[in-house]
Backbone as CSV, one residue per row, in Angstrom:
resi,resn,N_x,N_y,N_z,CA_x,CA_y,CA_z,C_x,C_y,C_z
1,UNK,0.832,-1.215,-0.218,-0.150,-0.022,-0.078,0.720,1.313,-0.047
2,UNK,0.546,2.141,-0.670,1.393,3.344,-0.671,0.826,4.409,0.365
3,UNK,1.761,4.770,1.232,1.223,5.660,2.273,1.821,6.968,2.053
4,UNK,3.093,7.138,1.405,3.859,8.256,1.419,4.898,8.217,0.348
5,UNK,4.944,9.126,-0.535,5.840,9.108,-1.557,5.605,7.970,-2.475
6,UNK,6.712,7.455,-3.022,6.678,6.200,-4.041,7.125,4.916,-3.252
7,UNK,7.146,4.879,-1.939,7.495,3.886,-1.384,6.431,2.954,-0.883
8,UNK,6.088,1.958,-1.532,5.054,0.908,-1.289,5.462,-0.576,-0.612
9,UNK,6.613,-0.381,-0.008,7.272,-1.660,0.324,6.325,-1.925,1.767
10,UNK,6.117,-3.278,2.041,5.354,-3.456,3.402,6.453,-3.567,4.313
11,UNK,7.019,-2.564,4.824,8.034,-2.669,5.672,7.702,-1.777,7.035
12,UNK,8.080,-1.974,8.269,7.772,-1.122,9.312,8.263,0.299,9.065
13,UNK,9.516,0.540,8.612,10.045,1.591,8.390,9.472,2.489,7.584
14,UNK,8.772,1.791,6.518,8.141,2.658,5.573,6.596,3.269,6.216
15,UNK,6.297,2.614,7.320,4.976,3.131,7.820,5.358,4.131,8.705
16,UNK,6.742,3.979,9.470,7.008,5.011,10.607,7.470,6.565,9.772
17,UNK,8.084,6.346,8.655,8.556,7.617,8.060,7.592,8.639,8.065
18,UNK,6.155,8.272,7.533,5.357,9.506,7.478,4.439,9.778,8.620
19,UNK,4.869,9.073,9.804,3.966,9.307,10.884,3.910,10.762,11.133
20,UNK,4.834,11.907,11.095,4.527,13.083,11.612,3.451,13.820,10.596
21,UNK,3.184,13.206,9.227,2.292,13.738,8.503,0.773,13.424,9.039
22,UNK,0.792,12.392,10.013,-0.594,11.980,10.489,-0.598,12.422,11.835
23,UNK,0.242,13.444,12.371,0.323,13.944,13.539,0.560,12.925,14.544
24,UNK,1.518,12.122,14.163,2.081,11.008,15.395,3.576,11.163,15.422
25,UNK,4.080,10.976,16.432,5.752,10.732,16.599,5.931,9.296,16.311
26,UNK,7.041,9.106,15.973,7.638,7.859,15.676,7.162,6.589,16.809
27,UNK,7.449,7.102,17.971,7.121,6.420,19.064,5.531,5.842,19.176
28,UNK,4.685,7.055,18.866,3.223,6.833,19.054,2.969,5.892,18.039
29,UNK,3.441,6.088,16.476,3.168,5.045,15.404,3.775,3.594,15.719
30,UNK,4.907,3.457,16.546,5.329,2.079,16.891,4.454,1.671,17.944
31,UNK,3.836,2.387,18.856,3.056,1.731,19.546,1.565,1.164,18.961
32,UNK,1.192,1.901,18.174,-0.032,1.629,17.354,0.360,0.164,16.718
33,UNK,1.663,0.072,16.205,2.168,-0.984,15.125,2.077,-2.345,16.358
34,UNK,2.618,-1.882,17.470,3.017,-3.103,18.430,1.478,-3.620,18.870
35,UNK,0.616,-2.672,19.189,-0.669,-3.154,19.487,-1.536,-3.927,18.470
36,UNK,-1.287,-3.769,17.120,-1.848,-4.371,16.172,-1.374,-5.754,16.073
37,UNK,0.117,-5.729,16.270,0.769,-7.054,16.082,0.176,-7.912,17.227
38,UNK,0.059,-7.283,18.399,-0.407,-8.172,19.604,-1.705,-8.617,19.444
39,UNK,-2.574,-7.970,18.751,-3.845,-8.229,18.511,-3.906,-9.454,17.597
40,UNK,-3.344,-9.269,16.634,-3.150,-10.341,15.408,-2.727,-11.693,16.064
41,UNK,-1.512,-11.587,16.724,-1.083,-12.907,17.623,-2.030,-13.421,18.650
42,UNK,-2.929,-12.625,19.375,-3.607,-12.998,20.500,-4.950,-13.654,19.645
43,UNK,-5.354,-13.234,18.764,-6.426,-13.731,18.123,-6.511,-14.622,16.821
44,UNK,-5.209,-14.866,16.387,-4.981,-15.689,15.153,-5.811,-16.853,15.114
45,UNK,-5.654,-17.713,16.298,-6.183,-19.003,16.168,-7.869,-19.026,16.038
46,UNK,-8.397,-17.921,16.874,-9.792,-17.831,16.999,-10.371,-17.461,15.574
47,UNK,-9.604,-16.251,14.994,-9.991,-15.989,13.621,-9.938,-17.013,12.640
48,UNK,-8.807,-17.828,12.665,-8.691,-18.966,11.685,-9.734,-19.870,12.015
49,UNK,-10.304,-20.062,13.262,-11.530,-21.179,13.520,-12.711,-20.770,13.156
50,UNK,-12.885,-19.226,13.134,-14.097,-18.638,12.679,-14.155,-18.985,11.059
51,UNK,-13.064,-18.743,10.740,-13.189,-18.671,9.041,-13.032,-20.050,8.529
52,UNK,-12.831,-20.975,9.405,-12.767,-22.571,9.219,-11.570,-22.754,8.099
53,UNK,-10.434,-22.133,8.491,-9.131,-22.393,7.530,-8.731,-23.744,8.184
54,UNK,-8.365,-24.534,7.160,-7.392,-25.751,7.266,-6.150,-25.460,7.863
55,UNK,-5.593,-26.229,8.604,-4.201,-26.090,9.110,-3.204,-25.753,8.024
56,UNK,-3.480,-26.242,6.764,-2.292,-25.851,5.662,-2.589,-24.560,5.466
57,UNK,-4.006,-23.942,5.488,-4.080,-22.615,4.959,-3.632,-21.575,6.305
58,UNK,-3.729,-21.972,7.444,-3.161,-21.342,8.610,-1.774,-21.161,8.376
59,UNK,-1.000,-22.203,8.004,0.345,-22.107,8.104,0.853,-21.400,6.795
60,UNK,0.108,-21.546,5.624,0.493,-20.681,4.613,0.207,-19.154,4.796
61,UNK,-0.591,-18.818,5.619,-0.856,-17.490,5.936,0.108,-16.826,6.826
62,UNK,0.212,-17.668,7.980,0.942,-17.245,9.317,2.536,-16.728,8.726
63,UNK,2.826,-15.732,9.218,4.138,-15.218,8.817,4.562,-15.168,7.352
64,UNK,3.490,-15.175,6.620,3.732,-14.977,5.094,2.976,-13.783,4.684
65,UNK,1.291,-14.021,4.927,0.773,-12.852,4.358,0.463,-11.965,5.868
66,UNK,0.574,-12.639,6.895,0.412,-11.871,8.260,1.788,-11.900,9.085
67,UNK,2.218,-10.795,9.455,3.406,-10.718,10.086,4.648,-11.274,9.637
68,UNK,4.980,-11.130,8.290,6.031,-11.691,7.617,7.317,-11.005,8.340
69,UNK,8.311,-11.897,8.771,9.521,-11.314,9.224,10.224,-10.161,8.535
70,UNK,10.074,-10.111,7.346,10.544,-9.104,6.369,10.157,-7.642,6.844
71,UNK,8.918,-7.540,7.220,8.249,-6.439,7.666,9.248,-5.526,8.668
72,UNK,9.758,-6.396,9.650,10.542,-5.950,10.631,12.034,-5.503,10.315
73,UNK,12.427,-5.957,9.079,13.832,-5.710,8.910,14.203,-4.244,8.301
74,UNK,15.274,-3.981,8.857,15.632,-2.534,8.647,16.136,-2.588,7.106
């Protein structure tokens, strides 16, 4: 998703850089990101159950489509 400029990489740093344009400090933006990550991790199994995802689909999505480790790389 394009948030600011021409950078559409799915990286944490791409989301933090334009934080001031949204009247957020970098720390406030990090806090929002951390809360979203915690919510995804805490509710992953329940959401997958509700969606009736197979174990294979859960494994395909987890840390690929959702919370891919490359997001956190500098």
